[in-house]
mmCIF file of the C-alpha atoms, coordinates in Angstrom:
data_MODEL
# 
_entry.id   MODEL 
# 
loop_
_atom_site.group_PDB 
_atom_site.id 
_atom_site.type_symbol 
_atom_site.label_atom_id 
_atom_site.label_alt_id 
_atom_site.label_comp_id 
_atom_site.label_asym_id 
_atom_site.label_entity_id 
_atom_site.label_seq_id 
_atom_site.pdbx_PDB_ins_code 
_atom_site.Cartn_x 
_atom_site.Cartn_y 
_atom_site.Cartn_z 
_atom_site.occupancy 
_atom_site.B_iso_or_equiv 
_atom_site.pdbx_formal_charge 
_atom_site.auth_seq_id 
_atom_site.auth_comp_id 
_atom_site.auth_asym_id 
_atom_site.auth_atom_id 
_atom_site.pdbx_PDB_model_num 
ATOM 1   C CA . MET A 1 1   ? 126.755 84.178  106.116 1.00 0.00 ? 1   MET A CA 1 
ATOM 2   C CA . GLU A 1 2   ? 124.833 87.162  107.856 1.00 0.00 ? 2   GLU A CA 1 
ATOM 3   C CA . LYS A 1 3   ? 121.944 88.822  106.116 1.00 0.00 ? 3   LYS A CA 1 
ATOM 4   C CA . ARG A 1 4   ? 122.479 92.368  106.728 1.00 0.00 ? 4   ARG A CA 1 
ATOM 5   C CA . LYS A 1 5   ? 119.597 94.873  107.470 1.00 0.00 ? 5   LYS A CA 1 
ATOM 6   C CA . LEU A 1 6   ? 118.495 96.987  104.279 1.00 0.00 ? 6   LEU A CA 1 
ATOM 7   C CA . VAL A 1 7   ? 115.500 99.834  104.349 1.00 0.00 ? 7   VAL A CA 1 
ATOM 8   C CA . ILE A 1 8   ? 114.210 101.431 101.084 1.00 0.00 ? 8   ILE A CA 1 
ATOM 9   C CA . LEU A 1 9   ? 113.266 104.861 101.282 1.00 0.00 ? 9   LEU A CA 1 
ATOM 10  C CA . GLY A 1 10  ? 109.748 105.613 98.935  1.00 0.00 ? 10  GLY A CA 1 
ATOM 11  C CA . THR A 1 11  ? 107.414 103.063 98.377  1.00 0.00 ? 11  THR A CA 1 
ATOM 12  C CA . ALA A 1 12  ? 106.457 104.228 94.547  1.00 0.00 ? 12  ALA A CA 1 
ATOM 13  C CA . GLY A 1 13  ? 106.927 101.237 91.743  1.00 0.00 ? 13  GLY A CA 1 
ATOM 14  C CA . THR A 1 14  ? 110.837 102.020 91.651  1.00 0.00 ? 14  THR A CA 1 
ATOM 15  C CA . CYS A 1 15  ? 110.824 101.036 95.286  1.00 0.00 ? 15  CYS A CA 1 
ATOM 16  C CA . ILE A 1 16  ? 108.989 97.652  94.603  1.00 0.00 ? 16  ILE A CA 1 
ATOM 17  C CA . ASP A 1 17  ? 111.435 96.785  92.037  1.00 0.00 ? 17  ASP A CA 1 
ATOM 18  C CA . ILE A 1 18  ? 114.306 97.888  94.020  1.00 0.00 ? 18  ILE A CA 1 
ATOM 19  C CA . LEU A 1 19  ? 112.827 95.274  96.395  1.00 0.00 ? 19  LEU A CA 1 
ATOM 20  C CA . ASP A 1 20  ? 112.716 92.447  93.624  1.00 0.00 ? 20  ASP A CA 1 
ATOM 21  C CA . LEU A 1 21  ? 116.134 93.361  92.474  1.00 0.00 ? 21  LEU A CA 1 
ATOM 22  C CA . ILE A 1 22  ? 117.394 92.473  96.345  1.00 0.00 ? 22  ILE A CA 1 
ATOM 23  C CA . LEU A 1 23  ? 115.449 89.124  96.500  1.00 0.00 ? 23  LEU A CA 1 
ATOM 24  C CA . GLU A 1 24  ? 117.239 88.505  93.217  1.00 0.00 ? 24  GLU A CA 1 
ATOM 25  C CA . ILE A 1 25  ? 121.503 89.286  94.212  1.00 0.00 ? 25  ILE A CA 1 
ATOM 26  C CA . ASN A 1 26  ? 120.220 87.461  97.452  1.00 0.00 ? 26  ASN A CA 1 
ATOM 27  C CA . ASP A 1 27  ? 118.978 84.247  95.457  1.00 0.00 ? 27  ASP A CA 1 
ATOM 28  C CA . MET A 1 28  ? 122.591 84.298  93.507  1.00 0.00 ? 28  MET A CA 1 
ATOM 29  C CA . PRO A 1 29  ? 124.903 81.359  94.571  1.00 0.00 ? 29  PRO A CA 1 
ATOM 30  C CA . ALA A 1 30  ? 127.661 83.195  97.220  1.00 0.00 ? 30  ALA A CA 1 
ATOM 31  C CA . PRO A 1 31  ? 130.474 83.005  95.015  1.00 0.00 ? 31  PRO A CA 1 
ATOM 32  C CA . GLU A 1 32  ? 128.694 84.449  92.323  1.00 0.00 ? 32  GLU A CA 1 
ATOM 33  C CA . ARG A 1 33  ? 126.981 87.188  94.246  1.00 0.00 ? 33  ARG A CA 1 
ATOM 34  C CA . VAL A 1 34  ? 127.926 90.549  94.127  1.00 0.00 ? 34  VAL A CA 1 
ATOM 35  C CA . GLY A 1 35  ? 127.067 92.295  97.747  1.00 0.00 ? 35  GLY A CA 1 
ATOM 36  C CA . GLY A 1 36  ? 124.674 90.639  100.155 1.00 0.00 ? 36  GLY A CA 1 
ATOM 37  C CA . PRO A 1 37  ? 123.239 89.103  101.330 1.00 0.00 ? 37  PRO A CA 1 
ATOM 38  C CA . TYR A 1 38  ? 120.195 91.093  102.231 1.00 0.00 ? 38  TYR A CA 1 
ATOM 39  C CA . GLU A 1 39  ? 117.669 91.576  104.734 1.00 0.00 ? 39  GLU A CA 1 
ATOM 40  C CA . VAL A 1 40  ? 114.950 93.901  103.905 1.00 0.00 ? 40  VAL A CA 1 
ATOM 41  C CA . ALA A 1 41  ? 113.702 95.341  107.046 1.00 0.00 ? 41  ALA A CA 1 
ATOM 42  C CA . GLY A 1 42  ? 111.450 97.850  105.313 1.00 0.00 ? 42  GLY A CA 1 
ATOM 43  C CA . PHE A 1 43  ? 110.241 101.045 103.742 1.00 0.00 ? 43  PHE A CA 1 
ATOM 44  C CA . LEU A 1 44  ? 110.078 104.444 105.196 1.00 0.00 ? 44  LEU A CA 1 
ATOM 45  C CA . ASP A 1 45  ? 107.499 106.915 103.084 1.00 0.00 ? 45  ASP A CA 1 
ATOM 46  C CA . ASP A 1 46  ? 105.995 110.211 103.943 1.00 0.00 ? 46  ASP A CA 1 
ATOM 47  C CA . ASN A 1 47  ? 102.851 108.860 103.232 1.00 0.00 ? 47  ASN A CA 1 
ATOM 48  C CA . PRO A 1 48  ? 100.657 108.727 106.463 1.00 0.00 ? 48  PRO A CA 1 
ATOM 49  C CA . GLU A 1 49  ? 98.028  105.642 104.900 1.00 0.00 ? 49  GLU A CA 1 
ATOM 50  C CA . LYS A 1 50  ? 101.267 103.618 104.291 1.00 0.00 ? 50  LYS A CA 1 
ATOM 51  C CA . SER A 1 51  ? 102.516 103.631 107.772 1.00 0.00 ? 51  SER A CA 1 
ATOM 52  C CA . GLY A 1 52  ? 102.084 100.366 109.515 1.00 0.00 ? 52  GLY A CA 1 
ATOM 53  C CA . THR A 1 53  ? 101.112 98.616  106.256 1.00 0.00 ? 53  THR A CA 1 
ATOM 54  C CA . SER A 1 54  ? 102.900 96.585  104.501 1.00 0.00 ? 54  SER A CA 1 
ATOM 55  C CA . ILE A 1 55  ? 104.314 95.601  100.747 1.00 0.00 ? 55  ILE A CA 1 
ATOM 56  C CA . MET A 1 56  ? 105.237 92.530  99.153  1.00 0.00 ? 56  MET A CA 1 
ATOM 57  C CA . GLY A 1 57  ? 105.150 91.433  102.716 1.00 0.00 ? 57  GLY A CA 1 
ATOM 58  C CA . HIS A 1 58  ? 107.690 93.942  103.916 1.00 0.00 ? 58  HIS A CA 1 
ATOM 59  C CA . PRO A 1 59  ? 106.376 96.636  106.260 1.00 0.00 ? 59  PRO A CA 1 
ATOM 60  C CA . VAL A 1 60  ? 106.388 100.244 105.901 1.00 0.00 ? 60  VAL A CA 1 
ATOM 61  C CA . LEU A 1 61  ? 108.149 101.508 108.820 1.00 0.00 ? 61  LEU A CA 1 
ATOM 62  C CA . GLY A 1 62  ? 106.677 104.926 109.170 1.00 0.00 ? 62  GLY A CA 1 
ATOM 63  C CA . PRO A 1 63  ? 108.355 108.517 107.525 1.00 0.00 ? 63  PRO A CA 1 
ATOM 64  C CA . LEU A 1 64  ? 112.001 108.972 106.403 1.00 0.00 ? 64  LEU A CA 1 
ATOM 65  C CA . LYS A 1 65  ? 112.717 111.313 109.388 1.00 0.00 ? 65  LYS A CA 1 
ATOM 66  C CA . GLN A 1 66  ? 112.645 107.784 111.047 1.00 0.00 ? 66  GLN A CA 1 
ATOM 67  C CA . ALA A 1 67  ? 115.825 107.207 109.111 1.00 0.00 ? 67  ALA A CA 1 
ATOM 68  C CA . GLY A 1 68  ? 117.481 109.003 112.077 1.00 0.00 ? 68  GLY A CA 1 
ATOM 69  C CA . ASP A 1 69  ? 116.514 105.917 114.701 1.00 0.00 ? 69  ASP A CA 1 
ATOM 70  C CA . LEU A 1 70  ? 116.999 103.550 112.403 1.00 0.00 ? 70  LEU A CA 1 
ATOM 71  C CA . LEU A 1 71  ? 120.732 104.799 111.911 1.00 0.00 ? 71  LEU A CA 1 
ATOM 72  C CA . LYS A 1 72  ? 121.302 104.187 115.382 1.00 0.00 ? 72  LYS A CA 1 
ATOM 73  C CA . SER A 1 73  ? 121.234 100.394 114.509 1.00 0.00 ? 73  SER A CA 1 
ATOM 74  C CA . ASP A 1 74  ? 123.183 98.505  111.992 1.00 0.00 ? 74  ASP A CA 1 
ATOM 75  C CA . CYS A 1 75  ? 120.478 99.014  108.853 1.00 0.00 ? 75  CYS A CA 1 
ATOM 76  C CA . LEU A 1 76  ? 121.836 100.319 105.746 1.00 0.00 ? 76  LEU A CA 1 
ATOM 77  C CA . PHE A 1 77  ? 119.488 102.321 103.029 1.00 0.00 ? 77  PHE A CA 1 
ATOM 78  C CA . VAL A 1 78  ? 118.881 102.796 99.463  1.00 0.00 ? 78  VAL A CA 1 
ATOM 79  C CA . ASN A 1 79  ? 116.932 105.075 97.680  1.00 0.00 ? 79  ASN A CA 1 
ATOM 80  C CA . GLY A 1 80  ? 114.340 104.750 95.348  1.00 0.00 ? 80  GLY A CA 1 
ATOM 81  C CA . ILE A 1 81  ? 112.073 108.135 95.149  1.00 0.00 ? 81  ILE A CA 1 
ATOM 82  C CA . GLY A 1 82  ? 112.748 110.049 92.055  1.00 0.00 ? 82  GLY A CA 1 
ATOM 83  C CA . SER A 1 83  ? 109.779 110.437 89.046  1.00 0.00 ? 83  SER A CA 1 
ATOM 84  C CA . PRO A 1 84  ? 109.258 112.527 86.479  1.00 0.00 ? 84  PRO A CA 1 
ATOM 85  C CA . ARG A 1 85  ? 107.590 114.590 88.863  1.00 0.00 ? 85  ARG A CA 1 
ATOM 86  C CA . THR A 1 86  ? 109.948 114.488 91.937  1.00 0.00 ? 86  THR A CA 1 
ATOM 87  C CA . PHE A 1 87  ? 113.696 114.425 89.966  1.00 0.00 ? 87  PHE A CA 1 
ATOM 88  C CA . ARG A 1 88  ? 114.990 117.967 90.830  1.00 0.00 ? 88  ARG A CA 1 
ATOM 89  C CA . ARG A 1 89  ? 113.973 117.406 94.332  1.00 0.00 ? 89  ARG A CA 1 
ATOM 90  C CA . LYS A 1 90  ? 116.148 114.102 95.234  1.00 0.00 ? 90  LYS A CA 1 
ATOM 91  C CA . ALA A 1 91  ? 118.802 115.519 96.457  1.00 0.00 ? 91  ALA A CA 1 
ATOM 92  C CA . ALA A 1 92  ? 117.020 117.541 98.767  1.00 0.00 ? 92  ALA A CA 1 
ATOM 93  C CA . ILE A 1 93  ? 114.763 114.739 99.779  1.00 0.00 ? 93  ILE A CA 1 
ATOM 94  C CA . VAL A 1 94  ? 118.012 112.713 100.139 1.00 0.00 ? 94  VAL A CA 1 
ATOM 95  C CA . ASP A 1 95  ? 119.639 115.122 102.449 1.00 0.00 ? 95  ASP A CA 1 
ATOM 96  C CA . SER A 1 96  ? 116.895 115.408 104.485 1.00 0.00 ? 96  SER A CA 1 
ATOM 97  C CA . THR A 1 97  ? 116.904 112.301 105.886 1.00 0.00 ? 97  THR A CA 1 
ATOM 98  C CA . GLY A 1 98  ? 120.475 112.856 107.230 1.00 0.00 ? 98  GLY A CA 1 
ATOM 99  C CA . ILE A 1 99  ? 121.351 109.466 106.528 1.00 0.00 ? 99  ILE A CA 1 
ATOM 100 C CA . PRO A 1 100 ? 125.407 109.575 105.644 1.00 0.00 ? 100 PRO A CA 1 
ATOM 101 C CA . ASP A 1 101 ? 126.930 108.068 102.126 1.00 0.00 ? 101 ASP A CA 1 
ATOM 102 C CA . SER A 1 102 ? 128.733 105.903 103.937 1.00 0.00 ? 102 SER A CA 1 
ATOM 103 C CA . ARG A 1 103 ? 125.014 104.123 104.751 1.00 0.00 ? 103 ARG A CA 1 
ATOM 104 C CA . PHE A 1 104 ? 123.841 103.928 101.338 1.00 0.00 ? 104 PHE A CA 1 
ATOM 105 C CA . VAL A 1 105 ? 124.481 100.685 99.575  1.00 0.00 ? 105 VAL A CA 1 
ATOM 106 C CA . SER A 1 106 ? 125.357 100.853 95.952  1.00 0.00 ? 106 SER A CA 1 
ATOM 107 C CA . LEU A 1 107 ? 123.093 97.636  93.954  1.00 0.00 ? 107 LEU A CA 1 
ATOM 108 C CA . VAL A 1 108 ? 123.834 96.369  90.508  1.00 0.00 ? 108 VAL A CA 1 
ATOM 109 C CA . HIS A 1 109 ? 121.383 93.503  89.730  1.00 0.00 ? 109 HIS A CA 1 
ATOM 110 C CA . PRO A 1 110 ? 122.770 89.928  88.559  1.00 0.00 ? 110 PRO A CA 1 
ATOM 111 C CA . THR A 1 111 ? 122.568 90.362  84.768  1.00 0.00 ? 111 THR A CA 1 
ATOM 112 C CA . ALA A 1 112 ? 123.623 93.801  85.105  1.00 0.00 ? 112 ALA A CA 1 
ATOM 113 C CA . SER A 1 113 ? 127.009 94.574  83.265  1.00 0.00 ? 113 SER A CA 1 
ATOM 114 C CA . VAL A 1 114 ? 129.191 97.389  84.759  1.00 0.00 ? 114 VAL A CA 1 
ATOM 115 C CA . SER A 1 115 ? 132.593 96.925  84.144  1.00 0.00 ? 115 SER A CA 1 
ATOM 116 C CA . ARG A 1 116 ? 135.669 96.589  86.164  1.00 0.00 ? 116 ARG A CA 1 
ATOM 117 C CA . PHE A 1 117 ? 136.767 100.181 85.156  1.00 0.00 ? 117 PHE A CA 1 
ATOM 118 C CA . ALA A 1 118 ? 133.602 101.906 85.726  1.00 0.00 ? 118 ALA A CA 1 
ATOM 119 C CA . SER A 1 119 ? 132.872 103.458 88.341  1.00 0.00 ? 119 SER A CA 1 
ATOM 120 C CA . LEU A 1 120 ? 129.374 103.686 90.720  1.00 0.00 ? 120 LEU A CA 1 
ATOM 121 C CA . GLY A 1 121 ? 129.000 106.679 93.254  1.00 0.00 ? 121 GLY A CA 1 
ATOM 122 C CA . ALA A 1 122 ? 127.328 105.635 96.810  1.00 0.00 ? 122 ALA A CA 1 
ATOM 123 C CA . GLY A 1 123 ? 123.150 104.341 96.857  1.00 0.00 ? 123 GLY A CA 1 
ATOM 124 C CA . SER A 1 124 ? 123.641 103.981 93.194  1.00 0.00 ? 124 SER A CA 1 
ATOM 125 C CA . VAL A 1 125 ? 121.401 101.059 91.325  1.00 0.00 ? 125 VAL A CA 1 
ATOM 126 C CA . VAL A 1 126 ? 121.984 99.007  88.289  1.00 0.00 ? 126 VAL A CA 1 
ATOM 127 C CA . PHE A 1 127 ? 118.648 97.511  86.700  1.00 0.00 ? 127 PHE A CA 1 
ATOM 128 C CA . GLN A 1 128 ? 117.727 94.242  85.156  1.00 0.00 ? 128 GLN A CA 1 
ATOM 129 C CA . ASN A 1 129 ? 120.485 94.099  81.584  1.00 0.00 ? 129 ASN A CA 1 
ATOM 130 C CA . ALA A 1 130 ? 121.582 97.455  82.470  1.00 0.00 ? 130 ALA A CA 1 
ATOM 131 C CA . THR A 1 131 ? 125.693 98.521  80.435  1.00 0.00 ? 131 THR A CA 1 
ATOM 132 C CA . VAL A 1 132 ? 128.049 100.464 82.027  1.00 0.00 ? 132 VAL A CA 1 
ATOM 133 C CA . THR A 1 133 ? 131.007 99.919  79.608  1.00 0.00 ? 133 THR A CA 1 
ATOM 134 C CA . ALA A 1 134 ? 134.666 101.486 80.602  1.00 0.00 ? 134 ALA A CA 1 
ATOM 135 C CA . GLY A 1 135 ? 135.337 104.453 82.117  1.00 0.00 ? 135 GLY A CA 1 
ATOM 136 C CA . ALA A 1 136 ? 131.894 105.122 82.541  1.00 0.00 ? 136 ALA A CA 1 
ATOM 137 C CA . LYS A 1 137 ? 131.797 107.373 86.307  1.00 0.00 ? 137 LYS A CA 1 
ATOM 138 C CA . ILE A 1 138 ? 128.269 107.026 87.531  1.00 0.00 ? 138 ILE A CA 1 
ATOM 139 C CA . GLY A 1 139 ? 127.309 109.300 90.095  1.00 0.00 ? 139 GLY A CA 1 
ATOM 140 C CA . ARG A 1 140 ? 125.899 109.330 94.214  1.00 0.00 ? 140 ARG A CA 1 
ATOM 141 C CA . HIS A 1 141 ? 122.313 107.909 93.863  1.00 0.00 ? 141 HIS A CA 1 
ATOM 142 C CA . VAL A 1 142 ? 121.827 107.148 90.305  1.00 0.00 ? 142 VAL A CA 1 
ATOM 143 C CA . VAL A 1 143 ? 118.966 105.178 89.160  1.00 0.00 ? 143 VAL A CA 1 
ATOM 144 C CA . ILE A 1 144 ? 120.006 103.254 85.506  1.00 0.00 ? 144 ILE A CA 1 
ATOM 145 C CA . LEU A 1 145 ? 116.234 101.190 85.133  1.00 0.00 ? 145 LEU A CA 1 
ATOM 146 C CA . PRO A 1 146 ? 116.560 98.382  82.315  1.00 0.00 ? 146 PRO A CA 1 
ATOM 147 C CA . GLN A 1 147 ? 118.147 98.096  79.066  1.00 0.00 ? 147 GLN A CA 1 
ATOM 148 C CA . THR A 1 148 ? 119.864 101.306 79.201  1.00 0.00 ? 148 THR A CA 1 
ATOM 149 C CA . VAL A 1 149 ? 123.635 101.254 77.656  1.00 0.00 ? 149 VAL A CA 1 
ATOM 150 C CA . ILE A 1 150 ? 126.251 104.252 79.280  1.00 0.00 ? 150 ILE A CA 1 
ATOM 151 C CA . SER A 1 151 ? 128.948 103.880 77.093  1.00 0.00 ? 151 SER A CA 1 
ATOM 152 C CA . HIS A 1 152 ? 132.656 104.551 77.805  1.00 0.00 ? 152 HIS A CA 1 
ATOM 153 C CA . ASP A 1 153 ? 134.027 107.907 79.429  1.00 0.00 ? 153 ASP A CA 1 
ATOM 154 C CA . SER A 1 154 ? 130.451 109.568 80.034  1.00 0.00 ? 154 SER A CA 1 
ATOM 155 C CA . HIS A 1 155 ? 129.480 110.654 83.280  1.00 0.00 ? 155 HIS A CA 1 
ATOM 156 C CA . VAL A 1 156 ? 126.223 110.863 84.868  1.00 0.00 ? 156 VAL A CA 1 
ATOM 157 C CA . GLY A 1 157 ? 126.050 113.306 87.229  1.00 0.00 ? 157 GLY A CA 1 
ATOM 158 C CA . ASP A 1 158 ? 124.663 112.903 90.910  1.00 0.00 ? 158 ASP A CA 1 
ATOM 159 C CA . PHE A 1 159 ? 120.624 112.101 92.107  1.00 0.00 ? 159 PHE A CA 1 
ATOM 160 C CA . SER A 1 160 ? 119.953 111.992 88.040  1.00 0.00 ? 160 SER A CA 1 
ATOM 161 C CA . CYS A 1 161 ? 117.573 109.001 87.227  1.00 0.00 ? 161 CYS A CA 1 
ATOM 162 C CA . VAL A 1 162 ? 117.963 106.786 83.945  1.00 0.00 ? 162 VAL A CA 1 
ATOM 163 C CA . ALA A 1 163 ? 114.570 105.384 82.518  1.00 0.00 ? 163 ALA A CA 1 
ATOM 164 C CA . GLY A 1 164 ? 114.475 101.728 80.300  1.00 0.00 ? 164 GLY A CA 1 
ATOM 165 C CA . GLY A 1 165 ? 116.098 102.015 77.303  1.00 0.00 ? 165 GLY A CA 1 
ATOM 166 C CA . VAL A 1 166 ? 117.986 104.607 77.154  1.00 0.00 ? 166 VAL A CA 1 
ATOM 167 C CA . THR A 1 167 ? 121.514 104.931 75.168  1.00 0.00 ? 167 THR A CA 1 
ATOM 168 C CA . VAL A 1 168 ? 123.828 107.158 76.186  1.00 0.00 ? 168 VAL A CA 1 
ATOM 169 C CA . SER A 1 169 ? 127.186 107.329 73.791  1.00 0.00 ? 169 SER A CA 1 
ATOM 170 C CA . GLY A 1 170 ? 130.811 107.358 74.874  1.00 0.00 ? 170 GLY A CA 1 
ATOM 171 C CA . ASN A 1 171 ? 131.903 110.598 76.211  1.00 0.00 ? 171 ASN A CA 1 
ATOM 172 C CA . VAL A 1 172 ? 128.916 111.820 76.908  1.00 0.00 ? 172 VAL A CA 1 
ATOM 173 C CA . SER A 1 173 ? 128.356 114.550 80.367  1.00 0.00 ? 173 SER A CA 1 
ATOM 174 C CA . ILE A 1 174 ? 125.138 114.588 82.192  1.00 0.00 ? 174 ILE A CA 1 
ATOM 175 C CA . GLY A 1 175 ? 124.516 116.697 85.097  1.00 0.00 ? 175 GLY A CA 1 
ATOM 176 C CA . HIS A 1 176 ? 123.075 116.334 87.924  1.00 0.00 ? 176 HIS A CA 1 
ATOM 177 C CA . SER A 1 177 ? 119.641 115.765 89.058  1.00 0.00 ? 177 SER A CA 1 
ATOM 178 C CA . CYS A 1 178 ? 118.613 114.938 85.842  1.00 0.00 ? 178 CYS A CA 1 
ATOM 179 C CA . TYR A 1 179 ? 116.167 112.938 84.162  1.00 0.00 ? 179 TYR A CA 1 
ATOM 180 C CA . LEU A 1 180 ? 116.316 110.867 81.255  1.00 0.00 ? 180 LEU A CA 1 
ATOM 181 C CA . GLY A 1 181 ? 113.153 109.234 79.767  1.00 0.00 ? 181 GLY A CA 1 
ATOM 182 C CA . ALA A 1 182 ? 112.867 106.223 78.412  1.00 0.00 ? 182 ALA A CA 1 
ATOM 183 C CA . GLY A 1 183 ? 114.218 105.100 75.404  1.00 0.00 ? 183 GLY A CA 1 
ATOM 184 C CA . SER A 1 184 ? 116.267 108.457 74.883  1.00 0.00 ? 184 SER A CA 1 
ATOM 185 C CA . CYS A 1 185 ? 119.167 108.634 72.839  1.00 0.00 ? 185 CYS A CA 1 
ATOM 186 C CA . ILE A 1 186 ? 122.055 111.037 73.143  1.00 0.00 ? 186 ILE A CA 1 
ATOM 187 C CA . ARG A 1 187 ? 125.076 111.146 70.759  1.00 0.00 ? 187 ARG A CA 1 
ATOM 188 C CA . ASP A 1 188 ? 128.519 111.242 71.835  1.00 0.00 ? 188 ASP A CA 1 
ATOM 189 C CA . GLY A 1 189 ? 130.447 113.818 72.979  1.00 0.00 ? 189 GLY A CA 1 
ATOM 190 C CA . ILE A 1 190 ? 127.418 116.073 74.236  1.00 0.00 ? 190 ILE A CA 1 
ATOM 191 C CA . ARG A 1 191 ? 127.000 118.066 77.428  1.00 0.00 ? 191 ARG A CA 1 
ATOM 192 C CA . ILE A 1 192 ? 123.955 118.178 79.081  1.00 0.00 ? 192 ILE A CA 1 
ATOM 193 C CA . GLY A 1 193 ? 123.584 120.396 81.797  1.00 0.00 ? 193 GLY A CA 1 
ATOM 194 C CA . ASP A 1 194 ? 122.064 120.336 85.884  1.00 0.00 ? 194 ASP A CA 1 
ATOM 195 C CA . GLU A 1 195 ? 118.651 119.528 86.843  1.00 0.00 ? 195 GLU A CA 1 
ATOM 196 C CA . ILE A 1 196 ? 116.967 118.529 83.054  1.00 0.00 ? 196 ILE A CA 1 
ATOM 197 C CA . MET A 1 197 ? 114.581 116.181 81.732  1.00 0.00 ? 197 MET A CA 1 
ATOM 198 C CA . ILE A 1 198 ? 114.753 114.865 78.269  1.00 0.00 ? 198 ILE A CA 1 
ATOM 199 C CA . GLY A 1 199 ? 111.550 113.446 77.255  1.00 0.00 ? 199 GLY A CA 1 
ATOM 200 C CA . MET A 1 200 ? 111.066 110.005 76.542  1.00 0.00 ? 200 MET A CA 1 
ATOM 201 C CA . GLY A 1 201 ? 112.102 108.974 72.562  1.00 0.00 ? 201 GLY A CA 1 
ATOM 202 C CA . SER A 1 202 ? 114.529 112.194 72.365  1.00 0.00 ? 202 SER A CA 1 
ATOM 203 C CA . VAL A 1 203 ? 116.733 112.068 70.164  1.00 0.00 ? 203 VAL A CA 1 
ATOM 204 C CA . VAL A 1 204 ? 119.771 114.635 71.746  1.00 0.00 ? 204 VAL A CA 1 
ATOM 205 C CA . ILE A 1 205 ? 122.338 115.590 69.127  1.00 0.00 ? 205 ILE A CA 1 
ATOM 206 C CA . GLY A 1 206 ? 123.390 118.928 70.773  1.00 0.00 ? 206 GLY A CA 1 
ATOM 207 C CA . HIS A 1 207 ? 125.266 120.165 73.602  1.00 0.00 ? 207 HIS A CA 1 
ATOM 208 C CA . TRP A 1 208 ? 121.761 121.969 76.410  1.00 0.00 ? 208 TRP A CA 1 
ATOM 209 C CA . GLU A 1 209 ? 123.833 123.167 79.002  1.00 0.00 ? 209 GLU A CA 1 
ATOM 210 C CA . GLU A 1 210 ? 121.410 125.851 80.638  1.00 0.00 ? 210 GLU A CA 1 
ATOM 211 C CA . SER A 1 211 ? 120.214 124.401 84.276  1.00 0.00 ? 211 SER A CA 1 
ATOM 212 C CA . GLY A 1 212 ? 116.238 123.689 84.225  1.00 0.00 ? 212 GLY A CA 1 
ATOM 213 C CA . LEU A 1 213 ? 115.734 122.480 80.318  1.00 0.00 ? 213 LEU A CA 1 
ATOM 214 C CA . VAL A 1 214 ? 112.921 120.116 79.170  1.00 0.00 ? 214 VAL A CA 1 
ATOM 215 C CA . LEU A 1 215 ? 113.990 118.615 76.169  1.00 0.00 ? 215 LEU A CA 1 
ATOM 216 C CA . ALA A 1 216 ? 111.447 116.648 73.728  1.00 0.00 ? 216 ALA A CA 1 
ATOM 217 C CA . GLY A 1 217 ? 111.467 115.771 70.060  1.00 0.00 ? 217 GLY A CA 1 
ATOM 218 C CA . ASN A 1 218 ? 114.200 114.630 66.800  1.00 0.00 ? 218 ASN A CA 1 
ATOM 219 C CA . PRO A 1 219 ? 116.367 116.299 67.317  1.00 0.00 ? 219 PRO A CA 1 
ATOM 220 C CA . ALA A 1 220 ? 115.775 117.168 70.625  1.00 0.00 ? 220 ALA A CA 1 
ATOM 221 C CA . GLY A 1 221 ? 114.855 120.839 71.429  1.00 0.00 ? 221 GLY A CA 1 
ATOM 222 C CA . PRO A 1 222 ? 113.589 122.778 74.683  1.00 0.00 ? 222 PRO A CA 1 
ATOM 223 C CA . VAL A 1 223 ? 109.757 122.940 75.005  1.00 0.00 ? 223 VAL A CA 1 
ATOM 224 C CA . ARG A 1 224 ? 109.758 125.019 77.541  1.00 0.00 ? 224 ARG A CA 1 
# 
């Protein structure tokens, strides 16, 4: 099968993890492989010092605005940008590239489990040993890091980042552009607003629907 060219947006740690995920998808035998195979054409990053360099043998092709030129070819894209510092700007960063959702791939690591009754939005990535169960709805451009569980009928909003080892219980609603820190837990039926950060290890047992909060602790509450 011919490989489809794929460009990774960003060069930070999650982007390298995405590269590793892609290569592991490619390593799967065709009958068991979900998506791919892909040829990683390279990375795009706005740091001028990285242009012309290579990462794990794959070139940094230039800044994000170069996506416009790559759209003229048959390249597909995946976004790895979105850290505790930048998660609220993730939507604006993706929109600035001009890449339509139809050119973003959704990637699921071979060891992850995504229910046939769940949905995964354009450009989302599910990492090693993560579980997305029946009725769950994962929005567009969501990153779900290893060992995370998204339980039945929960919704994770567009552009959100879910760090490793997070547990989202059933019927939870998480807004857009949120960041759930490593090891945090959310009780069933909870509603979380937009652009909220949940600190690592926090336990959320109440509704927090005001946008832009930072929550931490057990039980979690606003810290600023």
